[in-house]
C-alpha positions as CSV (number, residue, x, y, z in Angstrom):
1,T,-15.7,-20.4,129.8
2,G,-16.0,-19.5,133.5
3,F,-18.4,-16.6,132.8
4,V,-20.8,-17.4,135.7
5,R,-18.0,-18.2,138.1
6,M,-16.2,-14.9,137.4
7,T,-19.4,-12.7,137.5
8,L,-22.1,-14.0,139.9
9,G,-19.8,-16.5,141.6
10,S,-17.2,-13.8,142.5
11,H,-19.9,-11.2,143.4
12,R,-18.8,-8.9,140.6
13,C,-22.5,-8.6,139.7
14,D,-25.8,-9.7,141.1
15,V,-27.8,-10.7,138.0
16,I,-27.1,-12.0,134.5
17,V,-29.6,-10.6,132.1
18,G,-30.4,-13.0,129.3
19,F,-30.0,-16.4,131.0
20,P,-31.5,-19.5,129.4
21,Q,-34.1,-21.5,131.4
22,G,-32.8,-24.9,132.3
23,D,-29.1,-23.8,132.7
24,D,-28.1,-25.0,136.1
25,L,-25.0,-22.9,136.4
26,A,-27.1,-20.3,138.2
27,Q,-30.6,-20.0,139.6
28,G,-33.0,-18.7,136.9
29,T,-35.9,-16.2,137.4
30,N,-39.1,-16.6,135.5
31,P,-38.5,-16.1,131.8
32,Y,-39.2,-12.7,130.4
33,Y,-39.2,-13.7,126.7
34,R,-39.2,-16.8,124.5
35,T,-37.5,-16.9,121.1
36,A,-35.7,-19.3,118.7
37,Y,-32.8,-19.6,116.4
38,A,-33.8,-18.1,113.0
39,L,-33.1,-18.4,109.3
40,V,-32.1,-15.0,107.8
41,A,-32.4,-14.5,104.0
42,K,-33.0,-11.7,101.5
43,R,-36.6,-10.7,101.1
44,G,-38.0,-12.1,97.8
45,S,-35.3,-14.8,97.5
46,S,-36.1,-18.5,96.9
47,L,-35.5,-19.1,100.6
48,N,-37.8,-16.4,101.7
49,D,-40.4,-18.7,103.3
50,V,-38.2,-21.6,104.3
51,A,-39.2,-22.5,107.9
52,T,-37.3,-25.7,108.6
53,L,-33.8,-26.9,107.9
54,G,-35.3,-30.0,106.3
55,D,-36.6,-27.9,103.4
56,E,-35.3,-29.3,100.1
57,R,-34.7,-25.8,98.9
58,L,-31.7,-25.5,101.2
59,K,-29.9,-28.4,99.6
60,G,-26.6,-27.2,98.0
61,K,-27.0,-23.7,99.3
62,R,-24.3,-21.9,101.2
63,I,-25.6,-21.3,104.7
64,G,-23.8,-19.4,107.5
65,I,-23.7,-21.0,111.0
66,V,-21.9,-20.0,114.2
67,A,-19.7,-22.9,115.1
68,G,-20.8,-24.9,118.1
69,T,-24.3,-23.6,118.3
70,P,-27.3,-26.0,118.4
71,P,-28.5,-25.5,114.8
72,G,-25.3,-27.0,113.6
73,T,-26.6,-30.4,114.7
74,N,-29.8,-29.8,112.8
75,M,-27.8,-28.8,109.7
76,A,-25.7,-31.9,109.9
77,V,-28.7,-34.2,110.2
78,N,-30.1,-32.6,107.0
79,G,-26.8,-32.8,105.1
80,L,-26.2,-29.1,104.9
81,M,-22.8,-28.8,106.5
82,G,-20.8,-29.6,103.3
83,S,-21.4,-26.2,101.8
84,A,-21.8,-24.2,105.0
85,K,-19.7,-21.2,106.0
86,S,-18.7,-21.3,109.6
87,Y,-18.3,-18.2,111.9
88,P,-16.4,-18.3,115.2
89,L,-18.3,-18.7,118.5
90,M,-15.5,-17.6,120.8
91,I,-15.0,-14.0,119.8
92,D,-14.3,-10.7,121.5
93,T,-17.6,-8.9,120.9
94,R,-16.1,-5.6,121.9
95,I,-14.3,-5.5,118.6
96,D,-15.9,-8.0,116.4
97,S,-19.2,-9.7,115.7
98,S,-19.9,-13.0,114.0
99,A,-23.6,-12.1,113.7
100,E,-22.8,-8.8,112.0
101,A,-20.3,-10.5,109.7
102,M,-22.9,-13.2,108.7
103,I,-25.6,-10.6,108.0
104,K,-23.2,-8.6,105.9
105,D,-22.4,-11.8,103.9
106,V,-26.1,-12.5,103.3
107,T,-26.6,-8.9,102.1
108,L,-23.6,-9.1,99.7
109,G,-24.7,-12.5,98.5
110,E,-21.6,-14.3,99.8
111,I,-23.9,-16.8,101.5
112,D,-27.5,-17.7,100.6
113,A,-28.8,-17.5,104.2
114,G,-27.6,-17.4,107.7
115,I,-28.7,-19.1,110.9
116,L,-28.5,-17.0,114.1
117,W,-29.8,-16.8,117.6
118,G,-33.1,-14.9,117.3
119,P,-32.2,-11.7,119.0
120,M,-29.0,-11.4,117.0
121,A,-30.8,-12.3,113.8
122,G,-33.6,-9.8,114.4
123,Y,-31.3,-6.9,115.4
124,Y,-28.8,-7.1,112.6
125,A,-31.4,-8.1,109.9
126,K,-33.4,-5.0,110.8
127,K,-30.3,-2.8,110.5
128,A,-29.4,-4.3,107.1
129,N,-30.1,-2.2,103.9
130,P,-32.5,-3.4,102.7
131,P,-33.8,-5.2,105.8
132,L,-33.6,-9.0,105.7
133,R,-36.3,-11.6,106.4
134,V,-36.1,-13.5,109.7
135,V,-38.0,-16.8,110.1
136,P,-37.8,-18.5,113.6
137,L,-37.0,-22.2,113.3
138,I,-39.9,-23.5,115.3
139,R,-40.7,-26.6,113.2
140,E,-37.6,-28.6,113.6
141,T,-38.1,-32.3,114.0
142,A,-34.5,-33.6,113.6
143,G,-31.8,-32.5,116.0
144,P,-32.3,-30.3,119.1
145,R,-35.3,-28.0,119.5
146,L,-34.2,-24.5,118.8
147,V,-36.7,-22.6,120.9
148,Y,-35.7,-21.3,124.3
149,R,-37.1,-19.4,127.3
150,I,-34.9,-16.6,128.6
151,G,-34.9,-15.2,132.1
152,M,-32.2,-13.8,134.4
153,G,-29.6,-15.7,136.4
154,V,-29.0,-15.1,140.1
155,R,-27.0,-16.8,142.9
156,A,-28.7,-19.9,144.4
157,A,-28.8,-18.2,147.8
158,D,-30.5,-15.0,146.6
159,Q,-34.1,-16.0,147.0
160,N,-35.5,-12.6,147.9
161,W,-33.6,-11.0,144.9
162,K,-35.1,-13.7,142.7
163,R,-38.7,-12.9,144.0
164,L,-38.1,-9.2,143.4
165,L,-37.0,-9.8,139.8
166,N,-39.9,-12.1,139.2
167,R,-42.3,-9.4,140.4
168,F,-40.6,-6.8,138.2
169,I,-40.8,-9.0,135.1
170,Q,-44.5,-9.8,135.8
171,E,-45.4,-6.1,136.3
172,N,-43.4,-4.9,133.3
173,Q,-44.0,-7.6,130.7
174,P,-45.8,-5.5,128.1
175,A,-43.0,-2.8,128.3
176,I,-40.3,-5.5,128.1
177,N,-42.0,-7.1,125.0
178,Q,-42.2,-3.7,123.3
179,L,-38.6,-2.9,124.0
180,L,-37.5,-6.3,122.6
181,L,-39.7,-5.8,119.5
182,D,-38.2,-2.4,118.9
183,F,-34.8,-4.1,118.6
184,G,-36.2,-6.6,116.2
185,V,-36.2,-9.6,118.5
186,P,-38.6,-12.3,117.2
187,L,-40.8,-13.0,120.2
188,L,-42.9,-16.2,120.5
189,D,-45.7,-17.1,122.8
190,E,-46.1,-20.6,124.4
191,N,-47.9,-21.8,121.3
192,D,-45.0,-20.7,119.0
193,Q,-47.1,-17.9,117.6
194,P,-45.3,-14.6,117.0
195,I,-45.9,-11.8,119.5
196,T,-46.1,-8.5,117.6
197,A,-47.2,-5.0,118.3
198,E,-50.6,-5.9,116.8
199,T,-51.1,-8.9,119.0
200,M,-50.1,-6.9,122.1
201,T,-52.6,-4.2,121.2
202,K,-55.4,-6.8,121.0
203,Q,-54.5,-8.2,124.4
204,R,-54.9,-4.8,126.1
C-alpha cells in the first residue's frame, strides 16, 4: 500500500520496472513483455497438461494460491477454493517468499499444484529439483483474464523520460526477451503463443 506514492511520487526513484499496463497509479511505457498467471505441477503428474482452471481433473485437488490474486476468483468460480491452500500476499520478500514456499510444497507433494504469477512460477519452477512444469493460464473463460502486458511506470509529467524508455525497449527487445527466458519467465506473443529461444531464432 502506497508503493507508487512513496517511490515515484516522492522522487525516491524515476522508474518502476515491471508495471502492469492499464494501472493508472503511474504513467506506463510501452510493454516489454506479456505473460500470464500459470499452473505449476510435477512433470508426469495427472495435472501435467491442465491448461484451464475449469478442467475436471482439478476437482478435489489441493491447489496453492496466493491470497488476493486474480486467479483466486477463477478458482472460486470453478469450486476449487474448498481444498485450496492459501499463501500470504503481503509479505516481506527480503526474508520470505510465498512463491518459493508454494513451489517447495508442490515438490514435496504437500499440494498437487500451485498457481503463481508467470515470472515467479517460471523462476522457482526452473530452480526446483527436478524442475516443475509451468502452464500459462491463457484459456480462462470464467473469472478475470489472467494475461497481462508489463511495462515500466514513470511520473505523468516525465514525457521525455517515457519516450527514452520506449526507444530503449524497442531497440533492445530481443535481448530483453532472452534475459527473461533465461530466468524461466513464460513469455507470450499477442496471439497467446509462447515466445521461446527457437521462435526468436526463426524471427532473426
